[in-house]
C-alpha positions as CSV (number, residue, x, y, z in Angstrom):
1,M,70.8,97.6,94.1
2,E,73.7,97.2,92.1
3,M,76.4,98.5,94.3
4,A,75.2,95.7,97.3
5,I,74.2,93.1,94.1
6,Q,78.0,93.1,93.2
7,F,79.4,92.8,96.7
8,L,77.1,90.1,98.2
9,L,78.2,88.3,94.6
10,A,82.1,88.8,95.6
11,R,81.3,87.9,99.2
12,Y,78.8,84.9,98.9
13,P,79.7,83.1,95.7
14,Q,78.7,80.0,97.1
15,Y,75.1,80.9,98.1
16,L,74.4,83.7,95.6
17,S,75.1,83.8,91.5
18,L,74.2,86.5,88.3
19,E,72.6,84.5,85.8
20,P,71.5,85.2,82.2
21,S,67.7,85.2,81.5
22,S,66.1,82.8,80.2
23,S,63.8,84.9,78.7
24,S,64.2,87.7,76.0
25,E,62.6,90.6,78.2
26,D,65.0,90.4,80.9
27,S,68.9,90.7,81.2
28,E,70.2,89.1,84.8
29,V,68.2,87.2,87.7
30,F,70.1,87.3,91.1
31,V,69.3,83.8,92.7
32,N,69.4,83.4,95.9
33,R,70.1,79.7,96.7
34,I,69.5,80.2,100.5
35,L,66.4,81.0,100.3
36,G,65.8,79.5,96.5
37,R,64.5,82.6,95.2
38,R,65.5,84.2,91.7
39,F,64.9,88.0,90.7
40,A,64.6,89.8,87.4
41,I,66.6,92.4,88.4
42,R,66.0,94.7,85.2
43,K,61.9,94.1,85.9
44,M,62.3,94.9,89.5
45,D,61.6,97.9,91.7
46,P,65.2,97.5,93.5
47,L,63.8,97.8,96.7
48,V,62.1,95.1,96.1
49,V,65.3,92.3,95.0
50,L,67.0,94.2,98.6
51,L,64.1,94.3,101.1
52,E,64.5,90.6,101.9
53,D,66.5,92.0,104.9
54,L,68.9,95.1,104.3
55,A,70.8,96.4,107.4
56,I,73.1,99.6,106.9
57,T,75.9,99.3,109.4
58,L,78.6,102.2,109.3
59,K,81.9,102.3,111.7
60,N,82.1,104.0,114.3
61,Q,85.3,105.8,113.9
62,Q,86.2,106.0,118.2
63,T,85.3,103.0,118.7
64,G,86.1,100.7,115.3
65,M,82.9,98.6,116.0
66,Y,80.5,98.6,112.9
67,E,77.0,100.1,114.1
68,F,73.2,99.7,112.9
69,R,72.2,103.2,111.7
70,A,69.5,101.8,109.8
71,G,66.9,99.4,107.9
72,I,63.8,97.0,106.5
73,I,64.3,93.8,108.5
74,C,61.4,91.8,107.0
75,S,61.8,88.7,108.9
76,S,59.0,87.2,111.2
77,T,60.9,86.8,114.3
78,G,60.0,89.8,116.2
79,W,63.4,91.7,115.8
80,N,62.3,95.5,116.1
81,V,64.5,97.6,114.5
82,A,64.1,101.0,116.2
83,S,65.6,98.9,119.5
84,K,68.8,98.2,117.6
85,I,69.6,101.4,116.7
86,G,72.6,102.8,117.6
87,K,73.7,99.2,118.5
88,N,77.1,98.0,118.0
89,L,76.2,93.9,116.2
90,Q,77.9,92.7,119.3
91,E,74.8,94.0,121.3
92,I,72.7,93.0,118.7
93,H,73.9,89.8,118.2
94,R,74.0,89.3,122.3
95,P,71.3,86.9,122.6
96,V,72.3,84.2,118.9
97,P,73.8,81.3,120.6
98,D,77.9,81.2,119.4
99,Y,77.6,84.1,117.8
100,E,80.8,85.3,119.7
101,E,82.6,82.3,118.8
102,R,81.3,81.3,115.2
103,M,80.1,84.5,113.4
104,A,81.9,88.1,115.3
105,I,85.2,87.9,113.7
106,S,83.5,87.9,110.3
107,M,80.7,90.0,111.1
108,D,82.8,92.7,112.0
109,R,84.5,93.3,109.6
């Protein structure tokens, strides 16, 4: 969880932050301004903090493309993890409007 949070803070500082807690029992609060959520990270199970949506991708050494290998997607949009395993990000996002023009370059790094 800590590694994931550090990566997210560095990548998306405009949306995410780590703040001191107002409670003496909690040392830090992970703040997600996109969702309007605050997580007392020392009091919560790490998976609860991460499982809003967690997708693990690995770079395919032969193609250079990132492929979905594992994850838990909790959105209510009918996204089916089993149907996406092994696919690269472009294949997964093919039905997303403007994916290729607006998001592909930053997601395929």
